[in-house]
Biopython code that builds the backbone (N, CA, C, O; Angstrom):
import numpy as np
from Bio.PDB.StructureBuilder import StructureBuilder

atoms = [
    (1, "MET", "N", (5.500, 10.032, 8.417)),
    (1, "MET", "CA", (4.526, 11.019, 8.917)),
    (1, "MET", "C", (4.890, 11.472, 10.282)),
    (1, "MET", "O", (5.275, 10.622, 11.084)),
    (2, "HIS", "N", (4.809, 12.740, 10.641)),
    (2, "HIS", "CA", (5.180, 13.210, 11.940)),
    (2, "HIS", "C", (4.401, 12.383, 12.973)),
    (2, "HIS", "O", (3.274, 11.945, 12.743)),
    (3, "PRO", "N", (5.030, 12.203, 14.066)),
    (3, "PRO", "CA", (4.326, 11.345, 15.229)),
    (3, "PRO", "C", (3.126, 12.052, 15.651)),
    (3, "PRO", "O", (2.214, 11.341, 16.074)),
    (4, "ASP", "N", (2.944, 13.303, 15.620)),
    (4, "ASP", "CA", (1.744, 13.983, 16.235)),
    (4, "ASP", "C", (0.618, 13.794, 15.234)),
    (4, "ASP", "O", (-0.516, 13.977, 15.679)),
    (5, "HIS", "N", (0.745, 13.446, 13.906)),
    (5, "HIS", "CA", (-0.104, 13.193, 12.872)),
    (5, "HIS", "C", (-0.557, 11.790, 12.634)),
    (5, "HIS", "O", (-1.487, 11.616, 11.847)),
    (6, "ARG", "N", (0.032, 10.713, 13.264)),
    (6, "ARG", "CA", (0.020, 9.378, 12.904)),
    (6, "ARG", "C", (-1.410, 8.875, 13.427)),
    (6, "ARG", "O", (-1.963, 9.462, 14.357)),
    (7, "GLY", "N", (-1.940, 7.860, 12.846)),
    (7, "GLY", "CA", (-3.103, 7.253, 13.379)),
    (7, "GLY", "C", (-4.459, 7.891, 13.178)),
    (7, "GLY", "O", (-5.469, 7.473, 13.743)),
    (8, "ARG", "N", (-4.441, 8.945, 12.331)),
    (8, "ARG", "CA", (-5.532, 9.717, 12.038)),
    (8, "ARG", "C", (-6.216, 9.453, 10.595)),
    (8, "ARG", "O", (-7.247, 10.040, 10.268)),
    (9, "GLY", "N", (-5.577, 8.549, 9.784)),
    (9, "GLY", "CA", (-5.885, 8.187, 8.644)),
    (9, "GLY", "C", (-5.551, 9.016, 7.392)),
    (9, "GLY", "O", (-6.113, 8.909, 6.303)),
    (10, "TYR", "N", (-4.481, 9.916, 7.730)),
    (10, "TYR", "CA", (-3.966, 10.816, 6.617)),
    (10, "TYR", "C", (-3.330, 9.970, 5.558)),
    (10, "TYR", "O", (-3.545, 10.106, 4.354)),
    (11, "ALA", "N", (-2.598, 9.163, 6.052)),
    (11, "ALA", "CA", (-1.790, 8.324, 5.071)),
    (11, "ALA", "C", (-2.752, 7.520, 4.141)),
    (11, "ALA", "O", (-2.680, 7.513, 2.912)),
    (12, "THR", "N", (-3.549, 6.927, 4.806)),
    (12, "THR", "CA", (-4.721, 6.087, 3.932)),
    (12, "THR", "C", (-5.367, 7.025, 3.011)),
    (12, "THR", "O", (-5.424, 6.747, 1.813)),
    (13, "GLU", "N", (-5.948, 8.313, 3.556)),
    (13, "GLU", "CA", (-6.564, 9.069, 2.552)),
    (13, "GLU", "C", (-5.691, 9.446, 1.352)),
    (13, "GLU", "O", (-6.116, 9.366, 0.199)),
    (14, "ALA", "N", (-4.348, 9.894, 1.687)),
    (14, "ALA", "CA", (-3.617, 10.291, 0.615)),
    (14, "ALA", "C", (-3.278, 8.901, -0.300)),
    (14, "ALA", "O", (-3.159, 9.066, -1.514)),
    (15, "ALA", "N", (-3.151, 7.816, 0.142)),
    (15, "ALA", "CA", (-3.020, 6.635, -0.586)),
    (15, "ALA", "C", (-4.321, 6.400, -1.404)),
    (15, "ALA", "O", (-4.246, 6.052, -2.582)),
    (16, "ARG", "N", (-5.361, 6.564, -0.862)),
    (16, "ARG", "CA", (-6.674, 6.397, -1.682)),
    (16, "ARG", "C", (-6.788, 7.320, -2.725)),
    (16, "ARG", "O", (-7.306, 6.909, -3.763)),
    (17, "ALA", "N", (-6.358, 8.650, -2.659)),
    (17, "ALA", "CA", (-6.435, 9.560, -3.599)),
    (17, "ALA", "C", (-5.436, 9.078, -4.847)),
    (17, "ALA", "O", (-5.718, 9.246, -6.033)),
    (18, "LEU", "N", (-4.316, 8.500, -4.396)),
    (18, "LEU", "CA", (-3.351, 7.938, -5.460)),
    (18, "LEU", "C", (-3.957, 6.838, -6.325)),
    (18, "LEU", "O", (-3.847, 6.753, -7.549)),
    (19, "VAL", "N", (-4.571, 6.061, -5.567)),
    (19, "VAL", "CA", (-5.290, 4.804, -6.071)),
    (19, "VAL", "C", (-6.366, 5.282, -7.039)),
    (19, "VAL", "O", (-6.484, 4.822, -8.175)),
    (20, "ASP", "N", (-7.138, 6.225, -6.530)),
    (20, "ASP", "CA", (-8.319, 6.648, -7.421)),
    (20, "ASP", "C", (-7.652, 7.166, -8.787)),
    (20, "ASP", "O", (-8.154, 6.858, -9.868)),
    (21, "PHE", "N", (-6.513, 7.956, -8.699)),
    (21, "PHE", "CA", (-5.982, 8.547, -9.676)),
    (21, "PHE", "C", (-5.306, 7.565, -10.729)),
    (21, "PHE", "O", (-5.306, 7.737, -11.948)),
    (22, "ALA", "N", (-4.715, 6.475, -10.020)),
    (22, "ALA", "CA", (-3.989, 5.541, -10.796)),
    (22, "ALA", "C", (-5.070, 4.749, -11.700)),
    (22, "ALA", "O", (-4.935, 4.608, -12.916)),
    (23, "PHE", "N", (-6.165, 4.246, -10.950)),
    (23, "PHE", "CA", (-7.111, 3.418, -11.710)),
    (23, "PHE", "C", (-8.174, 4.408, -12.411)),
    (23, "PHE", "O", (-8.982, 3.876, -13.172)),
    (24, "GLY", "N", (-8.235, 5.610, -12.245)),
    (24, "GLY", "CA", (-9.157, 6.381, -13.031)),
    (24, "GLY", "C", (-8.397, 7.028, -14.293)),
    (24, "GLY", "O", (-8.237, 6.361, -15.316)),
    (25, "PRO", "N", (-7.971, 8.245, -14.194)),
    (25, "PRO", "CA", (-7.360, 8.989, -15.272)),
    (25, "PRO", "C", (-6.038, 8.195, -15.951)),
    (25, "PRO", "O", (-5.866, 8.216, -17.170)),
    (26, "MET", "N", (-5.223, 7.571, -15.140)),
    (26, "MET", "CA", (-4.129, 6.833, -15.523)),
    (26, "MET", "C", (-4.534, 5.281, -16.372)),
    (26, "MET", "O", (-3.977, 4.809, -17.364)),
    (27, "ARG", "N", (-5.575, 4.783, -15.662)),
    (27, "ARG", "CA", (-6.067, 3.544, -16.262)),
    (27, "ARG", "C", (-5.082, 2.485, -16.040)),
    (27, "ARG", "O", (-4.927, 1.655, -16.936)),
    (28, "LEU", "N", (-4.389, 2.406, -14.953)),
    (28, "LEU", "CA", (-3.480, 1.372, -14.614)),
    (28, "LEU", "C", (-4.166, 0.110, -14.220)),
    (28, "LEU", "O", (-5.217, 0.245, -13.593)),
    (29, "ALA", "N", (-3.765, -1.040, -14.473)),
    (29, "ALA", "CA", (-4.384, -2.377, -14.235)),
    (29, "ALA", "C", (-4.107, -2.837, -12.846)),
    (29, "ALA", "O", (-4.937, -3.544, -12.274)),
    (30, "ARG", "N", (-2.916, -2.460, -12.220)),
    (30, "ARG", "CA", (-2.522, -2.949, -10.927)),
    (30, "ARG", "C", (-1.465, -1.932, -10.288)),
    (30, "ARG", "O", (-0.644, -1.285, -10.937)),
    (31, "ILE", "N", (-1.615, -1.908, -9.033)),
    (31, "ILE", "CA", (-0.546, -1.170, -8.135)),
    (31, "ILE", "C", (-0.029, -2.059, -7.131)),
    (31, "ILE", "O", (-0.771, -2.839, -6.535)),
    (32, "VAL", "N", (1.286, -1.977, -6.900)),
    (32, "VAL", "CA", (2.055, -2.877, -6.201)),
    (32, "VAL", "C", (2.850, -1.952, -5.230)),
    (32, "VAL", "O", (3.527, -1.016, -5.655)),
    (33, "ALA", "N", (2.728, -2.281, -3.801)),
    (33, "ALA", "CA", (3.499, -1.532, -2.879)),
    (33, "ALA", "C", (4.312, -2.451, -2.067)),
    (33, "ALA", "O", (3.893, -3.591, -1.873)),
    (34, "THR", "N", (5.412, -2.071, -1.586)),
    (34, "THR", "CA", (6.243, -2.889, -0.817)),
    (34, "THR", "C", (6.612, -2.187, 0.425)),
    (34, "THR", "O", (6.507, -0.962, 0.479)),
    (35, "THR", "N", (7.068, -2.925, 1.498)),
    (35, "THR", "CA", (7.481, -2.417, 2.812)),
    (35, "THR", "C", (8.230, -3.613, 3.603)),
    (35, "THR", "O", (8.451, -4.711, 3.093)),
    (36, "GLU", "N", (8.555, -3.281, 4.798)),
    (36, "GLU", "CA", (9.401, -4.240, 5.659)),
    (36, "GLU", "C", (8.352, -4.959, 6.505)),
    (36, "GLU", "O", (7.175, -4.621, 6.629)),
    (37, "TYR", "N", (8.979, -6.030, 7.082)),
    (37, "TYR", "CA", (8.197, -6.804, 8.043)),
    (37, "TYR", "C", (7.616, -6.073, 9.199)),
    (37, "TYR", "O", (6.441, -6.240, 9.524)),
    (38, "ASP", "N", (8.375, -5.308, 9.791)),
    (38, "ASP", "CA", (8.157, -4.363, 11.070)),
    (38, "ASP", "C", (7.502, -3.146, 10.769)),
    (38, "ASP", "O", (7.295, -2.345, 11.680)),
    (39, "ASN", "N", (7.118, -2.882, 9.509)),
    (39, "ASN", "CA", (6.587, -1.542, 9.348)),
    (39, "ASN", "C", (4.940, -1.690, 9.283)),
    (39, "ASN", "O", (4.302, -1.689, 8.230)),
    (40, "GLY", "N", (4.424, -1.806, 10.487)),
    (40, "GLY", "CA", (2.960, -2.129, 10.582)),
    (40, "GLY", "C", (2.104, -1.101, 10.186)),
    (40, "GLY", "O", (0.987, -1.388, 9.754)),
    (41, "ALA", "N", (2.492, 0.113, 10.279)),
    (41, "ALA", "CA", (1.737, 1.375, 9.727)),
    (41, "ALA", "C", (1.485, 1.247, 8.231)),
    (41, "ALA", "O", (0.359, 1.389, 7.756)),
    (42, "SER", "N", (2.610, 0.963, 7.473)),
    (42, "SER", "CA", (2.508, 0.812, 6.029)),
    (42, "SER", "C", (1.641, -0.510, 5.605)),
    (42, "SER", "O", (0.957, -0.531, 4.582)),
    (43, "GLN", "N", (1.737, -1.482, 6.405)),
    (43, "GLN", "CA", (0.890, -2.632, 6.156)),
    (43, "GLN", "C", (-0.564, -2.428, 6.311)),
    (43, "GLN", "O", (-1.427, -2.931, 5.592)),
    (44, "ALA", "N", (-0.763, -1.598, 7.373)),
    (44, "ALA", "CA", (-2.276, -1.186, 7.731)),
    (44, "ALA", "C", (-2.839, -0.327, 6.542)),
    (44, "ALA", "O", (-3.967, -0.548, 6.101)),
    (45, "VAL", "N", (-2.089, 0.585, 6.071)),
    (45, "VAL", "CA", (-2.586, 1.462, 4.936)),
    (45, "VAL", "C", (-2.794, 0.482, 3.737)),
    (45, "VAL", "O", (-3.786, 0.616, 3.020)),
    (46, "MET", "N", (-1.878, -0.496, 3.507)),
    (46, "MET", "CA", (-2.292, -1.455, 2.384)),
    (46, "MET", "C", (-3.420, -2.136, 2.582)),
    (46, "MET", "O", (-4.190, -2.307, 1.637)),
    (47, "ARG", "N", (-3.701, -2.638, 3.858)),
    (47, "ARG", "CA", (-4.915, -3.483, 4.120)),
    (47, "ARG", "C", (-6.131, -2.545, 3.841)),
    (47, "ARG", "O", (-7.104, -2.872, 3.162)),
    (48, "HIS", "N", (-5.954, -1.353, 4.442)),
    (48, "HIS", "CA", (-7.185, -0.415, 4.294)),
    (48, "HIS", "C", (-7.580, -0.217, 2.889)),
    (48, "HIS", "O", (-8.767, -0.087, 2.590)),
    (49, "LEU", "N", (-6.649, -0.187, 2.029)),
    (49, "LEU", "CA", (-6.797, 0.027, 0.519)),
    (49, "LEU", "C", (-7.504, -1.205, -0.015)),
    (49, "LEU", "O", (-8.154, -1.105, -1.056)),
    (50, "GLY", "N", (-7.416, -2.399, 0.649)),
    (50, "GLY", "CA", (-7.916, -3.759, 0.110)),
    (50, "GLY", "C", (-6.954, -4.431, -0.720)),
    (50, "GLY", "O", (-7.299, -5.186, -1.629)),
    (51, "MET", "N", (-5.583, -4.142, -0.391)),
    (51, "MET", "CA", (-4.554, -4.891, -1.103)),
    (51, "MET", "C", (-4.485, -6.289, -0.613)),
    (51, "MET", "O", (-4.737, -6.577, 0.557)),
    (52, "ARG", "N", (-4.119, -7.212, -1.571)),
    (52, "ARG", "CA", (-3.741, -8.538, -1.117)),
    (52, "ARG", "C", (-2.326, -8.595, -0.499)),
    (52, "ARG", "O", (-1.446, -8.152, -1.237)),
    (53, "MET", "N", (-1.963, -9.020, 0.619)),
    (53, "MET", "CA", (-0.638, -8.984, 1.220)),
    (53, "MET", "C", (0.050, -10.350, 1.003)),
    (53, "MET", "O", (-0.512, -11.428, 1.201)),
    (54, "HIS", "N", (1.299, -10.200, 0.583)),
    (54, "HIS", "CA", (2.239, -11.397, 0.564)),
    (54, "HIS", "C", (3.406, -11.068, 1.319)),
    (54, "HIS", "O", (3.742, -9.894, 1.479)),
    (55, "GLU", "N", (4.061, -12.055, 1.805)),
    (55, "GLU", "CA", (5.320, -11.861, 2.486)),
    (55, "GLU", "C", (6.259, -12.704, 1.763)),
    (55, "GLU", "O", (6.050, -13.885, 1.485)),
    (56, "ASN", "N", (7.413, -11.973, 1.442)),
    (56, "ASN", "CA", (8.629, -12.540, 0.826)),
    (56, "ASN", "C", (9.241, -13.481, 1.716)),
    (56, "ASN", "O", (9.451, -13.128, 2.877)),
    (57, "ALA", "N", (9.594, -14.773, 1.282)),
    (57, "ALA", "CA", (10.388, -15.737, 1.983)),
    (57, "ALA", "C", (11.674, -15.421, 2.345)),
    (57, "ALA", "O", (12.191, -16.002, 3.299)),
    (58, "LEU", "N", (12.362, -14.444, 1.614)),
    (58, "LEU", "CA", (13.702, -13.785, 1.975)),
    (58, "LEU", "C", (13.565, -12.740, 2.669)),
    (58, "LEU", "O", (12.581, -12.038, 2.438)),
    (59, "ASP", "N", (14.427, -12.380, 3.618)),
    (59, "ASP", "CA", (14.423, -11.131, 4.383)),
    (59, "ASP", "C", (15.173, -9.883, 3.721)),
    (59, "ASP", "O", (15.155, -8.756, 4.215)),
    (60, "GLN", "N", (15.817, -10.221, 2.569)),
    (60, "GLN", "CA", (16.529, -9.051, 1.811)),
    (60, "GLN", "C", (15.978, -9.115, 0.442)),
    (60, "GLN", "O", (15.717, -10.186, -0.108)),
    (61, "PRO", "N", (15.812, -8.013, -0.075)),
    (61, "PRO", "CA", (16.071, -6.660, 0.509)),
    (61, "PRO", "C", (14.901, -6.178, 1.256)),
    (61, "PRO", "O", (13.736, -6.315, 0.882)),
    (62, "ALA", "N", (15.357, -5.506, 2.526)),
    (62, "ALA", "CA", (14.380, -5.326, 3.342)),
    (62, "ALA", "C", (12.889, -4.624, 2.961)),
    (62, "ALA", "O", (11.805, -4.825, 3.510)),
    (63, "TRP", "N", (13.213, -3.728, 1.827)),
    (63, "TRP", "CA", (11.775, -2.954, 1.360)),
    (63, "TRP", "C", (10.885, -3.861, 0.755)),
    (63, "TRP", "O", (9.734, -3.530, 0.472)),
    (64, "PHE", "N", (11.402, -5.137, 0.508)),
    (64, "PHE", "CA", (10.741, -6.077, -0.369)),
    (64, "PHE", "C", (10.259, -7.229, 0.558)),
    (64, "PHE", "O", (9.986, -8.322, 0.062)),
    (65, "GLN", "N", (10.158, -7.026, 1.772)),
    (65, "GLN", "CA", (9.631, -8.177, 2.731)),
    (65, "GLN", "C", (8.229, -8.439, 2.707)),
    (65, "GLN", "O", (7.822, -9.593, 2.842)),
    (66, "VAL", "N", (7.407, -7.420, 2.538)),
    (66, "VAL", "CA", (6.011, -7.385, 2.424)),
    (66, "VAL", "C", (5.605, -6.743, 1.195)),
    (66, "VAL", "O", (6.050, -5.633, 0.907)),
    (67, "VAL", "N", (4.695, -7.431, 0.359)),
    (67, "VAL", "CA", (4.253, -6.947, -0.937)),
    (67, "VAL", "C", (2.683, -6.833, -0.898)),
    (67, "VAL", "O", (1.975, -7.791, -0.586)),
    (68, "GLY", "N", (2.204, -5.627, -1.228)),
    (68, "GLY", "CA", (0.688, -5.518, -1.242)),
    (68, "GLY", "C", (0.388, -5.280, -2.830)),
    (68, "GLY", "O", (1.062, -4.574, -3.579)),
    (69, "ILE", "N", (-0.781, -6.031, -3.172)),
    (69, "ILE", "CA", (-1.128, -5.810, -4.676)),
    (69, "ILE", "C", (-2.726, -5.493, -4.741)),
    (69, "ILE", "O", (-3.563, -6.016, -4.005)),
    (70, "LEU", "N", (-2.946, -4.692, -5.597)),
    (70, "LEU", "CA", (-4.182, -4.093, -5.751)),
    (70, "LEU", "C", (-4.506, -4.109, -7.158)),
    (70, "LEU", "O", (-3.828, -3.334, -7.833)),
    (71, "ASP", "N", (-5.395, -4.814, -7.789)),
    (71, "ASP", "CA", (-6.002, -4.857, -9.027)),
    (71, "ASP", "C", (-7.141, -3.872, -9.304)),
    (71, "ASP", "O", (-8.007, -3.732, -8.441)),
    (72, "ASN", "N", (-7.202, -3.183, -10.443)),
    (72, "ASN", "CA", (-8.226, -2.300, -10.946)),
    (72, "ASN", "C", (-9.552, -3.147, -11.030)),
    (72, "ASN", "O", (-9.636, -4.035, -11.879)),
    (73, "PRO", "N", (-10.398, -2.935, -10.322)),
    (73, "PRO", "CA", (-11.705, -3.677, -10.404)),
    (73, "PRO", "C", (-12.327, -3.397, -11.747)),
    (73, "PRO", "O", (-13.157, -4.187, -12.195)),
    (74, "ALA", "N", (-11.985, -2.350, -12.395)),
    (74, "ALA", "CA", (-12.716, -2.039, -13.816)),
    (74, "ALA", "C", (-12.034, -2.770, -15.000)),
    (74, "ALA", "O", (-12.433, -2.647, -16.158)),
    (75, "ARG", "N", (-11.130, -3.430, -14.689)),
    (75, "ARG", "CA", (-10.336, -4.203, -15.792)),
    (75, "ARG", "C", (-10.449, -5.715, -15.771)),
    (75, "ARG", "O", (-9.852, -6.390, -16.609)),
]
sb = StructureBuilder()
sb.init_structure("model")
sb.init_model(0)
sb.init_chain("A")
sb.init_seg("    ")
for serial, (resi, resn, name, xyz) in enumerate(atoms, 1):
    if name == "N":
        sb.init_residue(resn, " ", resi, " ")
    sb.init_atom(name, np.array(xyz, "f"), 0.0, 1.0, " ", f" {name:<3s}", serial, name[0])
structure = sb.get_structure()
């Protein structure tokens, strides 16, 4: 996201729309998101969505250092 637009909740709003679509019309049971240890913004979005956060004990691959899991409450 462009720096001028960070911190305004846009990423969380977009992610919430994707969660609603995934758990609604797509009827998915679970969403998994991954990011790096130092990507606090992505981790904040995951937390705002209510994801359970887990840290990978291994530092590689970098994109799999932090894992967020969100289960469909309707399932």
